[in-house]
N, C-alpha and C positions, 0 to 999 in steps of 0.2 A: 206435646203428646196428643192434644186434641186434633192437630193436623194429621198426625199419623193414623189416628182412629178414623178420621174422615176419609183419608186416602185409601185405607184398607177396605172400608165399607164400599166406597165407590168402585174400587177394583173388583171386589167380590161380586157386586151387582152387575158390572160389565161382563165378567166371565159367565155368570149365571144366564144373562140374556143371550150371550153368544151360544152357550150350550143348548139352551131351549130352542133358539132359532135353528140350530143345526139339526136337532131332533125333529122339529116341526117340518123342515124341508124334506125329511125322509118319509113323511107321510104315515108314520106310525108303524112301518114295516121293520124289517131287520135293521139294526143300528148300523151306521156308517163306520163305526169302529169295530175292530175285532176284539179278542179277549183281553187286551191289556188294560183298558179303562183308565181311570184316574190313577196317577202315580204321585207319591210323596218322596221327597229326598231331604236328607239332613246331613250336614257335614261341615268341616272346617274350610276356611278360606285363608290363603296366604298370598301376600302381595308385595311387590317391589315398586315403590314410587319412581316415576321417570320425570325428566325435564326439571323445571324449577321446583317441583314438589319434592324431588330427591334432595334438594339443598337443605331442607329442614327435617325430613323424616327418613329413617333407615328402611323400615319394612312395616308390614301390617299383618295382623292376625285377627281372625274373627270366625264367625260361624253363620250359617244361613239355613233356612228352611224353604223349600220350594215345592209348590203344587203344580202339577201338569195335567191339563184337561184336553183329551183328544178331540180333534175336530175333523180329521181326515185320515182314516184307515192306517193308524200307527205311523203316519208320516208327518203330520202337522199337529202341534200341541200349542195351547195357550198356556203361558206360565205366569205364576204369581210368586214373587220371591221377597223375603224379608230376613233381616238378620242384624248383626252388630259387627262393627269393624273398629279396631284400635290401631292407630298409626303411631309407631314409636318414634319419639322426637330424637334428633341427633344432639350430640354434645358439640357446641360451637364455642370456641375460645374458653373452654372450661365450664361453660354454663349449659345445662340441659334444659331445653324448653319443655313445654307441656305437651303431652300426647294429645292427638286429635281423635275424638271418639264420635263415630257416626252410626246412625241407624238407617240403612238404605231400604227403601220399599220400591220394588220394580215390578213391572208386568211386561210381557212380550210374547214372542213366538219362538218355537223350537221346531226345526225342520230336519227330517232325516232323508237326505238324498239317496243314501245307500244304507243297508242294514247296520244298525248300531252306531253309525257315525252321524253326528248332527252339527248343524249351524244354528246358533241362537242369537237373537237380538232382544235386548230389553231396555226400557227407559222408565224413569220415575223420579223420585226425590230422595235426597240424602239429608237426614235431619241431624244437626249438630247438637250433641248432648252437653258439651262443655263450652258453650259460646263465650262466656265471660273469661274463662281460664285461658283461652287461646287468643283473645282480643279480636274476635270476629264481629262483623257488623250485621251478619245475616244468620238466621237460624236454620235455613234450609237452602238446598241448591239442587238444580237439575242434574240428574245422573243418567248416563247411557252406557251400555255395556254389550258390545258384540263379542261372541264367544264361539269356539269350536270345541268339540269333545267327542268322547266315545263311551258307550255303555258296555261294560264287561259283565256278561251274564254270570251270576253266582248261584243259579238254580231257580227254576220257576219264574215268577214275576219279580225277582230280586236282582238288582244290578249294582255294580260299582260305577258311578258316574264320575269320570275324570274330564275336566274341562279347563281350558286356558282362555282367558279373556283380557281385553283391554277395557279399562273402566275410566271414564272421564266424569268429573264433577265440575260444574260451573263454580264461580268464585264465592267464597264465604266472607270476603271483605270487599268494600267498594272499589279500591284501587288494586286489588290482588290479582293473582293469576289463577288459572284453572288447576285442578288437582287431578293428575293422571297417574295410572299405575297399570302394571301387568300383574295378573293374579291367576292363581291356581285354585280350583275348587275340586275337592275329592269328597264325594257324598255317597252314602248308602241310600239306594232307591228301592222302593217297594210298591207294588200295586195294591190298590184297595179292592 
């Protein structure tokens, strides 16, 4: 938990410096962003494990909160994302294993090449909450997640954000394999 707090504080500091730097380059005149400003989104995440990860787990369910900070005229945003994921274990030979429970903390960029369609890339760490239950040798793993999605306007600065991503985690065991999945995130997004 201490590592999660440290990572969150570091990420927030980085985003703050980036935002201040962007505003300073503007020279105090009109902001480089238009009316949208900072956006927050919250919603569920659904995932399907792929590769060898699918051999032990059926699917995942979780939720996440994401903050988006504009740095280039409604086209480029810095993102900070955190949440919880539960991977449901398969029954193998009549025995059901332990579910895998992760707290991912990621930061990245979200780019809109055309109106409402975006490409996003994030990286960070996934913290394992039940290390001893699943027999892992590591408490945290590197995580990366490229994503594409679309913002559906539901009025004003409010959107429904639907995104599909590939997410990869490095190993939680010394001789293990990486944990990969395809996931869907549907979130309610609102401007501050």
